[in-house]
VOPAGU-2260 file (C-alpha; in pm, 1 decimal, decimal comma):
REM VOPAGU-2260
SITE   aa  ch    i         X         Y         Z
SITE  MET   A    0   -2627,8   -4528,5    2667,6
SITE  PRO   A    1   -2838,4   -4242,3    2748,0
SITE  ASP   A    2   -2666,1   -3893,6    2742,9
SITE  LEU   A    3   -2689,1   -3609,6    3001,0
SITE  VAL   A    4   -2855,3   -3311,8    2986,9
SITE  ARG   A    5   -2757,1   -2964,4    3052,1
SITE  GLY   A    6   -2871,1   -2800,0    3376,4
SITE  PRO   A    7   -2972,3   -2431,3    3442,5
SITE  ASN   A    8   -2631,8   -2341,0    3565,5
SITE  ASP   A    9   -2448,1   -2492,6    3284,9
SITE  PRO   A   10   -2237,2   -2215,0    3124,8
SITE  ASN   A   11   -2303,3   -2340,4    2761,0
SITE  GLY   A   12   -2665,1   -2274,9    2805,7
SITE  ALA   A   13   -2978,6   -2497,0    2995,6
SITE  SER   A   14   -3225,3   -2693,5    2810,5
SITE  LYS   A   15   -3529,8   -2843,5    2929,7
SITE  ILE   A   16   -3586,3   -3192,3    2983,5
SITE  THR   A   17   -3775,7   -3299,4    2675,2
SITE  ALA   A   18   -4008,9   -3607,9    2597,6
SITE  ALA   A   19   -3707,3   -3730,8    2357,2
SITE  ASN   A   20   -3452,6   -3689,9    2648,5
SITE  TYR   A   21   -3739,4   -3903,0    2859,4
SITE  ASN   A   22   -3774,1   -4139,3    2600,6
SITE  ASP   A   23   -3401,9   -4193,4    2533,1
SITE  LEU   A   24   -3383,9   -4315,1    2897,0
SITE  GLN   A   25   -3693,6   -4498,6    2905,2
SITE  LYS   A   26   -3592,2   -4704,1    2602,2
SITE  THR   A   27   -3259,0   -4822,3    2757,2
SITE  VAL   A   28   -3457,9   -4912,6    3077,2
SITE  ALA   A   29   -3706,9   -5097,9    2844,3
SITE  ASP   A   30   -3398,2   -5307,0    2673,8
SITE  ILE   A   31   -3269,7   -5425,0    2975,4
SITE  LEU   A   32   -3609,2   -5458,2    3190,5
SITE  GLY   A   33   -3816,9   -5612,2    2891,1
SITE  ASP   A   34   -3813,6   -5828,7    2573,4
SITE  GLY   A   35   -3501,8   -5689,7    2466,8
SITE  PHE   A   36   -3300,3   -5834,8    2185,4
SITE  ALA   A   37   -2994,3   -6058,1    2183,4
SITE  ASP   A   38   -2802,1   -6043,7    2475,3
SITE  THR   A   39   -3015,7   -5769,3    2617,3
SITE  GLY   A   40   -3362,8   -5816,5    2785,0
SITE  TYR   A   41   -3503,7   -5993,2    3136,3
SITE  GLY   A   42   -3854,4   -6033,0    2961,9
SITE  GLN   A   43   -4034,1   -5819,6    3239,7
SITE  GLU   A   44   -4340,4   -5611,6    3162,4
SITE  LEU   A   45   -4254,8   -5238,8    3242,6
SITE  VAL   A   46   -4492,6   -4971,1    3417,8
SITE  SER   A   47   -4331,5   -4678,1    3236,0
SITE  THR   A   48   -4430,6   -4613,5    2844,2
SITE  PRO   A   49   -4253,8   -4365,8    2596,2
SITE  LEU   A   50   -4418,5   -4011,1    2607,7
SITE  LEU   A   51   -4557,4   -3848,9    2262,2
SITE  ALA   A   52   -4285,4   -3572,1    2138,1
SITE  SER   A   53   -4556,4   -3301,4    2277,4
SITE  ASP   A   54   -4580,8   -3438,7    2635,4
SITE  ILE   A   55   -4433,7   -3246,6    2918,0
SITE  VAL   A   56   -4203,5   -3456,3    3119,9
SITE  ARG   A   57   -4356,5   -3454,0    3443,6
SITE  ALA   A   58   -4286,0   -3608,0    3800,1
SITE  GLU   A   59   -4520,6   -3904,2    3746,2
SITE  HIS   A   60   -4332,7   -4007,2    3429,6
SITE  MET   A   61   -4020,1   -4006,7    3632,1
SITE  ASN   A   62   -4167,2   -4180,3    3931,3
SITE  LEU   A   63   -4295,1   -4463,9    3695,3
SITE  LEU   A   64   -3929,1   -4495,3    3539,6
SITE  ARG   A   65   -3770,1   -4475,4    3882,5
SITE  ASP   A   66   -3991,5   -4793,8    3987,2
SITE  ASP   A   67   -3859,5   -4986,9    3651,3
SITE  ILE   A   68   -3509,6   -4901,2    3740,7
SITE  ASN   A   69   -3511,5   -5009,8    4082,1
SITE  ARG   A   70   -3638,9   -5343,3    3947,6
SITE  ILE   A   71   -3333,2   -5372,8    3760,6
SITE  GLN   A   72   -3101,6   -5236,8    4043,5
SITE  VAL   A   73   -3249,7   -5503,0    4290,6
SITE  HIS   A   74   -3213,8   -5772,4    4057,2
SITE  GLN   A   75   -2846,4   -5677,2    3987,0
SITE  THR   A   76   -2738,3   -5552,0    4326,3
SITE  GLY   A   77   -3010,2   -5660,1    4613,6
SITE  SER   A   78   -3056,9   -5340,8    4674,9
SITE  LEU   A   79   -3270,9   -5024,2    4581,7
SITE  SER   A   80   -3121,2   -4737,1    4373,5
SITE  SER   A   81   -3052,5   -4402,1    4539,8
SITE  LEU   A   82   -3282,7   -4204,3    4356,4
SITE  LEU   A   83   -3580,9   -4065,2    4519,6
SITE  GLU   A   84   -3934,1   -4008,0    4443,6
SITE  LEU   A   85   -4064,1   -3683,1    4316,4
SITE  THR   A   86   -4364,4   -3559,0    4492,3
SITE  PRO   A   87   -4668,5   -3464,5    4268,2
SITE  GLY   A   88   -4639,3   -3100,1    4060,0
SITE  GLU   A   89   -4241,3   -3113,6    4123,4
SITE  LYS   A   90   -4057,2   -2987,0    3816,9
SITE  VAL   A   91   -3805,9   -3212,3    3661,6
SITE  SER   A   92   -3445,2   -3053,5    3657,2
SITE  ALA   A   93   -3117,5   -3175,5    3519,6
SITE  ASN   A   94   -2922,7   -3202,4    3802,3
SITE  ASP   A   95   -3113,5   -3138,2    4115,2
SITE  ILE   A   96   -3448,5   -3035,9    4259,7
SITE  ASN   A   97   -3439,3   -2808,1    4550,7
SITE  GLY   A   98   -3072,2   -2907,5    4608,9
SITE  VAL   A   99   -3158,6   -3285,1    4604,7
SITE  VAL   A  100   -2974,0   -3426,2    4329,4
SITE  ASP   A  101   -3082,1   -3792,7    4369,0
SITE  LYS   A  102   -3403,4   -3664,2    4193,0
SITE  GLY   A  103   -3235,5   -3455,8    3921,7
SITE  PHE   A  104   -3276,7   -3630,9    3572,2
SITE  ASN   A  105   -2888,1   -3667,9    3519,2
SITE  GLN   A  106   -2875,9   -3899,1    3824,6
SITE  PHE   A  107   -3133,6   -4099,2    3657,3
SITE  VAL   A  108   -2920,9   -4114,9    3342,5
SITE  ALA   A  109   -2594,3   -4213,8    3560,5
SITE  VAL   A  110   -2789,8   -4492,6    3751,0
SITE  VAL   A  111   -2909,9   -4653,0    3434,0
SITE  ASN   A  112   -2589,2   -4599,8    3240,9
SITE  ILE   A  113   -2440,1   -4847,9    3532,8
SITE  LEU   A  114   -2707,5   -5074,6    3537,7
SITE  GLU   A  115   -2673,6   -5111,0    3132,2
SITE  ALA   A  116   -2287,7   -5185,3    3163,7
SITE  ASN   A  117   -2376,7   -5465,8    3428,9
SITE  LYS   A  118   -2695,8   -5638,9    3240,1
SITE  ALA   A  119   -2530,7   -5973,7    3253,7
SITE  VAL   A  120   -2473,4   -5936,5    3658,1
SITE  VAL   A  121   -2738,0   -6093,7    3913,0
SITE  ASP   A  122   -2730,5   -6082,5    4306,5
SITE  GLY   A  123   -2719,1   -6412,1    4467,2
SITE  THR   A  124   -3038,7   -6318,6    4664,7
SITE  GLN   A  125   -3236,6   -6293,2    4312,2
SITE  VAL   A  126   -3187,8   -6637,0    4179,8
SITE  THR   A  127   -3290,2   -7018,7    4310,1
SITE  LEU   A  128   -3109,9   -7311,1    4269,7
SITE  GLU   A  129   -3372,3   -7600,6    4168,8
SITE  THR   A  130   -3359,4   -7943,2    4063,8
SITE  ALA   A  131   -3456,6   -7986,6    3704,9
SITE  THR   A  132   -3403,0   -8355,7    3584,0
SITE  THR   A  133   -3195,7   -8657,3    3719,5
SITE  SER   A  134   -3098,8   -8970,2    3563,1
SITE  THR   A  135   -2994,6   -9276,0    3772,5
SITE  ARG   A  136   -2817,3   -9624,0    3667,7
SITE  PHE   A  137   -2808,3   -9906,2    3937,3
SITE  ALA   A  138   -2697,8  -10179,8    3688,3
SITE  ALA   A  139   -2332,3  -10265,9    3627,0
SITE  TRP   A  140   -2236,8  -10125,3    3281,0
SITE  ASN   A  141   -1913,8  -10143,0    3064,8
SITE  GLY   A  142   -1875,3   -9933,2    2737,0
SITE  LYS   A  143   -2116,0   -9611,5    2693,5
SITE  VAL   A  144   -2411,2   -9447,0    2857,2
SITE  VAL   A  145   -2582,2   -9126,0    2784,2
SITE  HIS   A  146   -2813,0   -8903,9    2959,1
SITE  SER   A  147   -2976,4   -8671,5    2707,3
SITE  PHE   A  148   -3213,6   -8411,0    2795,0
SITE  THR   A  149   -3390,2   -8099,7    2657,1
SITE  ALA   A  150   -3498,5   -7793,9    2804,3
SITE  THR   A  151   -3819,9   -7641,7    2612,1
SITE  PHE   A  152   -3892,2   -7292,8    2663,3
SITE  ASP   A  153   -4239,3   -7103,8    2572,3
SITE  ASP   A  154   -4083,4   -6938,0    2286,8
SITE  ALA   A  155   -3749,5   -6754,7    2180,3
SITE  ASP   A  156   -3815,0   -6468,5    2403,6
SITE  HIS   A  157   -3869,8   -6656,9    2698,2
SITE  ARG   A  158   -3525,3   -6848,0    2615,6
SITE  ARG   A  159   -3332,2   -6530,4    2609,0
SITE  ALA   A  160   -3493,1   -6402,9    2910,0
SITE  PHE   A  161   -3402,6   -6685,1    3130,8
SITE  PHE   A  162   -3042,6   -6663,8    3026,4
SITE  ASN   A  163   -3009,7   -6286,1    3011,3
SITE  ALA   A  164   -3181,2   -6241,6    3349,5
SITE  GLY   A  165   -2897,6   -6459,7    3502,0
SITE  GLY   A  166   -3046,0   -6828,3    3456,1
SITE  GLN   A  167   -2819,1   -7117,0    3424,9
SITE  ILE   A  168   -2822,0   -7510,0    3373,3
SITE  HIS   A  169   -2616,7   -7685,0    3617,8
SITE  MET   A  170   -2489,8   -8036,2    3539,0
SITE  SER   A  171   -2289,1   -8292,3    3781,5
SITE  ALA   A  172   -2267,9   -8659,3    3834,8
SITE  THR   A  173   -2187,1   -8915,0    4104,4
SITE  ILE   A  174   -2099,3   -9276,5    4148,7
SITE  GLU   A  175   -2130,2   -9463,4    4455,3
SITE  GLY   A  176   -2103,9   -9806,3    4583,4
SITE  ASP   A  177   -1815,5   -9941,0    4351,2
SITE  ASN   A  178   -1475,7   -9964,4    4553,5
SITE  THR   A  179   -1290,4  -10128,6    4289,7
SITE  ALA   A  180    -965,9   -9977,7    4139,0
SITE  LYS   A  181   -1197,8   -9860,2    3792,1
SITE  GLY   A  182   -1501,4   -9732,1    4029,1
SITE  ALA   A  183   -1241,6   -9535,3    4220,0
SITE  ASP   A  184   -1120,5   -9374,9    3911,2
SITE  TRP   A  185   -1460,3   -9304,8    3769,7
SITE  ASN   A  186   -1538,5   -9129,5    4125,1
SITE  THR   A  187   -1235,4   -8912,8    4106,0
SITE  ILE   A  188   -1316,6   -8789,2    3753,8
SITE  LEU   A  189   -1682,4   -8712,2    3837,4
SITE  THR   A  190   -1587,0   -8545,5    4169,8
SITE  ASN   A  191   -1296,1   -8336,6    4064,2
SITE  MET   A  192   -1493,1   -8186,2    3782,1
SITE  GLY   A  193   -1769,2   -8058,0    4001,3
SITE  THR   A  194   -2063,8   -7874,2    3879,5
SITE  ILE   A  195   -2066,8   -7780,5    3502,3
SITE  LYS   A  196   -2243,4   -7435,0    3464,9
SITE  PHE   A  197   -2394,7   -7343,1    3146,9
SITE  SER   A  198   -2496,8   -6986,2    3095,8
SITE  ALA   A  199   -2590,9   -6720,2    2838,7
SITE  THR   A  200   -2242,9   -6675,8    2693,4
SITE  THR   A  201   -2029,9   -6960,8    2829,5
SITE  THR   A  202   -1967,3   -7298,6    3048,9
SITE  GLU   A  203   -1790,0   -7286,2    3366,6
SITE  LYS   A  204   -1686,1   -7540,8    3633,6
SITE  THR   A  205   -1679,8   -7539,0    4001,0
SITE  GLY   A  206   -1423,0   -7815,2    4034,2
SITE  SER   A  207   -1034,6   -7832,2    3958,6
SITE  ALA   A  208   -1018,5   -8069,3    3650,2
SITE  GLY   A  209   -1155,8   -8102,3    3273,7
SITE  LEU   A  210   -1162,6   -7895,6    2985,4
SITE  LEU   A  211   -1414,2   -7631,7    2903,8
SITE  GLN   A  212   -1537,8   -7467,2    2581,2
SITE  PRO   A  213   -1657,8   -7116,8    2636,8
SITE  ILE   A  214   -1971,5   -7182,7    2491,5
SITE  GLY   A  215   -2285,2   -7064,8    2597,7
SITE  ASN   A  216   -2677,3   -7023,4    2536,8
SITE  ASN   A  217   -2557,4   -6740,8    2276,9
SITE  ASP   A  218   -2314,2   -6951,9    2052,2
SITE  LEU   A  219   -2520,5   -7266,8    2004,4
SITE  THR   A  220   -2608,7   -7396,0    1651,0
SITE  THR   A  221   -2815,2   -7705,5    1542,5
SITE  SER   A  222   -2522,1   -7932,6    1559,2
SITE  TYR   A  223   -2382,7   -8093,8    1906,3
SITE  GLN   A  224   -2081,2   -7864,3    2024,6
SITE  LYS   A  225   -1872,7   -8020,5    2315,6
SITE  ILE   A  226   -1874,3   -7812,7    2634,9
SITE  PHE   A  227   -1696,2   -8024,2    2842,9
SITE  GLU   A  228   -1439,3   -8337,4    2860,6
SITE  ARG   A  229   -1304,9   -8478,0    3153,0
SITE  ARG   A  230   -1045,7   -8821,9    3105,8
SITE  GLY   A  231    -958,4   -9101,3    3294,9
SITE  GLN   A  232    -736,1   -9030,7    3607,2
SITE  ALA   A  233    -523,3   -9327,3    3671,0
SITE  ASP   A  234    -284,5   -9448,6    3384,3
SITE  TYR   A  235    -487,9   -9781,1    3363,8
SITE  TYR   A  236    -795,2   -9591,9    3305,3
SITE  ALA   A  237    -666,7   -9287,7    3076,3
SITE  GLU   A  238    -905,6   -9413,7    2791,6
SITE  ASN   A  239   -1211,4   -9351,3    2962,4
SITE  ARG   A  240   -1396,2   -9022,8    2905,4
SITE  PHE   A  241   -1678,8   -8803,3    3025,5
SITE  PHE   A  242   -1833,4   -8554,4    2775,7
SITE  MET   A  243   -2100,1   -8303,6    2776,5
SITE  TYR   A  244   -2261,3   -8155,3    2436,8
SITE  ALA   A  245   -2534,2   -7906,3    2348,9
SITE  LYS   A  246   -2724,6   -7790,3    2076,2
SITE  GLU   A  247   -3009,2   -7596,0    1981,7
SITE  THR   A  248   -3292,2   -7799,3    1839,9
SITE  SER   A  249   -3522,8   -7492,6    1783,0
SITE  ASN   A  250   -3511,7   -7113,6    1866,5
SITE  ARG   A  251   -3692,8   -7219,5    2187,7
SITE  ALA   A  252   -3527,9   -7576,2    2284,1
SITE  ILE   A  253   -3185,2   -7658,1    2402,8
SITE  GLN   A  254   -3098,5   -8072,1    2378,1
SITE  PHE   A  255   -2779,0   -8174,4    2597,7
SITE  SER   A  256   -2606,0   -8482,6    2590,7
SITE  ILE   A  257   -2399,5   -8621,9    2866,1
SITE  GLU   A  258   -2171,6   -8939,5    2809,7
SITE  PHE   A  259   -2005,0   -9167,7    3018,2
SITE  GLU   A  260   -1763,0   -9347,4    2794,9
SITE  ASP   A  261   -1578,1   -9668,1    2931,1
SITE  ASN   A  262   -1353,2   -9690,8    2682,8
SITE  ASP   A  263   -1076,3   -9925,2    2898,6
SITE  VAL   A  264    -999,7  -10229,9    2717,6
SITE  GLY   A  265    -805,9  -10412,4    2996,4
SITE  ASP   A  266    -479,7  -10350,3    3167,2
SITE  PRO   A  267    -376,8  -10605,7    3049,8
SITE  ASN   A  268    -634,5  -10843,4    3111,2
SITE  ASP   A  269   -1010,7  -10831,0    3242,3
SITE  ASP   A  270   -1198,5  -10510,0    3160,6
SITE  GLU   A  271   -1380,7  -10485,2    3480,5
SITE  LEU   A  272   -1768,3  -10371,0    3463,2
SITE  ILE   A  273   -1844,0  -10034,9    3638,9
SITE  ARG   A  274   -2087,9  -10119,6    3929,3
SITE  GLY   A  275   -2284,7   -9915,6    4203,9
SITE  THR   A  276   -2512,9   -9642,8    4147,1
SITE  LEU   A  277   -2414,0   -9363,3    3872,5
SITE  THR   A  278   -2663,6   -9060,4    3874,0
SITE  SER   A  279   -2684,5   -8776,3    3631,0
SITE  VAL   A  280   -2820,2   -8456,1    3827,3
SITE  VAL   A  281   -2922,7   -8135,5    3631,6
SITE  LYS   A  282   -3036,4   -7817,6    3846,6
SITE  GLN   A  283   -3122,5   -7465,4    3731,7
SITE  LEU   A  284   -3024,5   -7138,8    3874,1
SITE  ARG   A  285   -3373,0   -6954,4    3793,1
SITE  PRO   A  286   -3431,7   -6566,4    3815,0
SITE  THR   A  287   -3683,3   -6560,6    4110,3
SITE  GLY   A  288   -3646,0   -6221,3    4265,6
SITE  SER   A  289   -3968,7   -6011,2    4368,7
SITE  TYR   A  290   -3892,0   -5773,5    4078,1
SITE  VAL   A  291   -3722,2   -5990,3    3779,0
SITE  SER   A  292   -3860,0   -6345,0    3796,0
SITE  VAL   A  293   -3863,6   -6586,0    3479,0
SITE  LYS   A  294   -4037,6   -6921,0    3456,4
SITE  SER   A  295   -3884,6   -7252,7    3442,4
SITE  PRO   A  296   -3830,8   -7420,9    3090,2
SITE  ALA   A  297   -3979,2   -7786,9    3067,7
SITE  TYR   A  298   -3749,1   -8033,2    3086,9
SITE  SER   A  299   -3780,6   -8398,7    2895,9
SITE  THR   A  300   -3556,5   -8687,5    2870,4
SITE  GLN   A  301   -3447,1   -8847,8    2512,7
SITE  SER   A  302   -3188,0   -9119,7    2685,3
SITE  ASP   A  303   -3162,6   -9240,8    3012,2
SITE  ILE   A  304   -2818,1   -9368,3    3150,2
SITE  SER   A  305   -3027,1   -9646,9    3272,6
SITE  GLU   A  306   -3048,5   -9794,9    2907,6
SITE  GLY   A  307   -2786,0   -9975,1    2730,4
SITE  ASP   A  308   -2501,0  -10214,2    2866,1
């Protein structure tokens, strides 16, 4: 978090804005907007750059930094910051310039500190929900069918930026056309769970039912971890299960396994087939703003629910 600097009216004494002050602030901005590290970094190119120790902080440096700050601000809030552009040749002051506080260095610091605290926030106008991949089964089934797919990014930086900038992978499923008691139960299983949203640090759901695990992109290992489970609704079909798993297959790829398990063995006699159309839908919430935009990963299917019995 950048520190404030003393202004000319500070009773403890004034200090000019140094290249070190500027570089401290610019680094924080770069960590948020640029490649970053761990849970920080949107993967964008900056227009501001660090200064040499001997450089004087000028209006043009502050304006470039303001441009980068505003890119983060719009991404997080949908609106530009209150910071004002400095005119060429204008002196860079700690707290105000001719009484205009939104040009002061400390006002830049205050805005950046808020942006740093909210680095995981993205405004709804700065993301787009897009279809990533689907899997559909028309044939009757009984037992277990699996939709397994992989999201592959260009590299580890691309993967990190996608999630740090607010990207998510959304998974849901539907069944239509089976009006039997078992078909109705599966419809309840899939409807009441809503959409499962996999993000940087956790997994969430829009529905009222099902058990989540707080596992996100940053928590993945090379072994499958269960991120969601839903059991059969009716007593006769309580053995049925719906699972979602995720694992890291490399530092740039995540594999998901969505498993439909009809474990019912008959109550008490026949174990009915499940009919109708079963569909697994995968969408992505992708950062697509005019200031912060992250390209889509590539999606590939390893197992389709049309396979198996």
